[in-house]
C-alpha positions in Angstrom: 17.2 -4.0 -14.5 19.8 -4.6 -11.8 19.1 -6.7 -8.8 18.4 -4.7 -5.6 21.3 -4.3 -3.1 21.7 -7.2 -0.7 20.7 -5.0 2.2 17.5 -4.1 0.5 16.8 -7.8 -0.3 17.4 -8.6 3.4 15.1 -5.8 4.5 12.3 -7.0 2.1 12.8 -10.6 3.3 12.5 -9.5 7.0 9.4 -7.4 6.2 7.8 -10.5 4.5 8.6 -12.7 7.5 7.2 -10.1 9.9 4.0 -9.8 7.8 3.7 -13.5 7.5 4.0 -14.0 11.3 1.4 -11.2 11.8 -1.0 -12.8 9.4 -0.6 -16.3 10.9 -1.1 -14.9 14.5 -4.2 -13.0 13.4 -5.7 -16.1 11.7 -5.0 -18.3 14.7 -6.4 -15.7 17.1 -9.7 -15.8 15.1 -9.6 -19.7 15.1 -9.6 -19.8 11.3 -8.1 -22.5 9.1 -6.2 -21.7 5.9 -9.1 -23.4 4.1 -11.7 -21.0 5.7 -9.5 -18.0 4.8 -9.1 -19.3 1.3 -12.9 -19.4 0.8 -13.3 -15.9 2.2 -10.5 -14.4 0.0 -10.6 -16.4 -3.2 -6.9 -17.3 -2.8 -5.6 -20.8 -2.7 -4.5 -22.4 0.6 -1.0 -22.9 -0.9 -0.7 -19.2 -1.7 -1.8 -18.1 1.8 0.6 -20.6 3.4 3.5 -19.1 1.4 2.5 -15.6 2.5 2.4 -16.8 6.1 5.9 -18.4 6.0 7.3 -15.3 4.2 8.1 -17.1 0.9 6.0 -14.6 -1.0 4.9 -11.0 -0.5 1.2 -10.2 -1.2 0.4 -7.2 -3.4 -1.5 -4.4 -1.7 -4.7 -5.5 -3.3 -4.2 -9.0 -2.0 -3.4 -7.7 1.4 -6.6 -5.7 1.4 -8.6 -8.8 0.7 -7.0 -10.7 3.5 -7.5 -7.9 5.9 -11.2 -7.6 4.9 -11.6 -11.3 5.6 -10.5 -10.5 9.2 -12.8 -7.5 9.3 -9.8 -5.2 9.7 -8.2 -2.4 7.7 -4.7 -3.0 6.3 -3.3 -0.5 8.8 -5.0 -2.3 11.7 -3.6 -5.6 10.4 -0.1 -4.3 10.2 0.0 -1.8 13.0 2.2 -2.1 16.1 1.1 0.0 19.0 1.5 3.6 17.9 3.8 6.0 19.8 2.1 8.0 22.5 2.7 11.3 20.7 1.6 10.0 17.3 -1.7 11.9 17.4 0.1 15.1 16.9 3.6 14.4 15.5 4.9 11.3 13.7 8.7 11.2 13.3 10.2 10.1 10.0 11.7 7.0 11.5 8.3 6.0 13.0 6.5 5.7 9.6 5.1 2.4 8.6 5.4 1.1 5.1 2.8 -0.7 3.0 5.0 -2.4 0.4 3.6 -3.7 -2.8 6.4 -5.4 -4.7 4.2 -6.6 -7.5 3.0 -3.1 -8.2 6.5 -1.6 -8.0 5.8 1.0 -5.3 6.2 1.8 -1.6 3.4 3.5 0.3 4.4 5.1 3.6 1.7 5.9 6.2 2.1 9.5 7.3 0.0 9.2 10.5 0.7 6.9 13.4 -2.8 5.5 13.7 -5.6 5.8 11.1 -8.4 5.1 13.6 -11.0 7.9 13.6 -9.2 10.0 11.0 -11.1 11.3 7.9 -8.0 11.7 5.7 -5.3 9.2 4.8 -2.0 10.9 3.9 0.6 8.7 2.1 4.0 9.2 0.7 4.0 7.1 -2.5 7.3 6.1 -4.2 6.7 4.6 -7.6 9.5 2.7 -9.4 10.3 3.4 -13.1 7.6 2.3 -15.5 5.4 0.9 -12.6 2.0 2.0 -11.4 -1.5 0.9 -10.6 -1.7 -1.7 -13.3 -5.0 -0.3 -14.7 -7.9 1.9 -13.7 -10.2 1.4 -10.7 -12.7 3.5 -8.6 -13.9 3.8 -5.1 -15.8 6.2 -2.8 -14.1 9.5 -1.8 -11.7 12.1 -3.1 -8.0 12.3 -3.7 -5.4 15.1 -3.7 -1.7 14.8 -4.6 1.4 16.7 -5.1 4.4 15.4 -7.1 7.6 15.9 -5.0 10.0 14.1 -7.4 9.9 12.9 -10.9 6.8 12.7 -13.1 3.4 11.0 -12.6 1.1 10.0 -15.4 -2.5 10.2 -14.0 -5.4 8.8 -16.0 -9.0 9.9 -15.0 -11.5 8.2 -17.3 -10.4 9.0 -20.8 -8.0 11.8 -19.9 -4.3 11.4 -19.3 -2.3 14.0 -17.4 1.5 14.4 -17.1 2.1 15.8 -13.6 5.6 17.1 -12.8 7.5 18.1 -9.7 5.5 20.8 -7.9 2.3 20.2 -9.7 -0.9 19.1 -7.9 -4.0 17.1 -8.7 -7.5 16.7 -7.2 -10.3 14.4 -8.4 -13.3 12.5 -7.2 -12.4 8.8 -6.6 -15.7 7.5 -8.0 -14.3 8.3 -11.5 -12.3 5.5 -13.0 -8.6 6.4 -12.5 -5.1 4.9 -12.5 -1.5 6.1 -12.5 2.0 5.2 -13.6 5.5 6.5 -13.5 6.4 7.1 -17.2 10.1 7.4 -16.6 12.4 4.4 -17.4 15.1 5.8 -15.1 13.8 7.8 -12.2 11.4 7.1 -9.3 8.3 9.3 -8.8 7.5 10.4 -5.3 4.0 11.7 -4.6 2.4 13.1 -1.4 -1.1 11.6 -1.8 -4.1 12.3 0.4 -7.2 10.1 0.2 -10.6 10.7 2.0 -12.1 8.6 3.4 -9.3 6.3 4.3 -9.1 3.1 2.1 -6.3 1.1 3.8 
């Protein structure tokens, strides 16, 4: 696999630094030590310190644990002040990303603020041969439409190949997982979850 372009590496490094600064500021505002945060999340102090200084990027699952320790959602943890018109229209350039390098995907938030909303629409881009890394379940329901590429969706013992233009809908309490089966092309999925999980 080729290394990402330098501009992409720089953008990822900048995102990691910004995230680390946000996490450190949040921890200090709550008067928590790294040791206290480590006991709440199950992560080591060394790992949390590396995240705060931008040397490593947490997976989305790790970020959810850290946010939960602060009694925040991931969106609340990462959110800048939303634009004044974000309740109705969100411009493409105003989207926020939830980036999970370890899981090989980018999740773009399609609403400016998640507060008070019953649905969570995401644009999910999954790199070749990457995915959820196994099955999981949670409360709620999910709907999706494949915009580009192919998605392999597993719901309990069933595996579905979902191609461009196909849709899916299932109850999230069923064990489920997903992956991009292609070795060459990314899969892009419009994914809607209710209630919001991030």
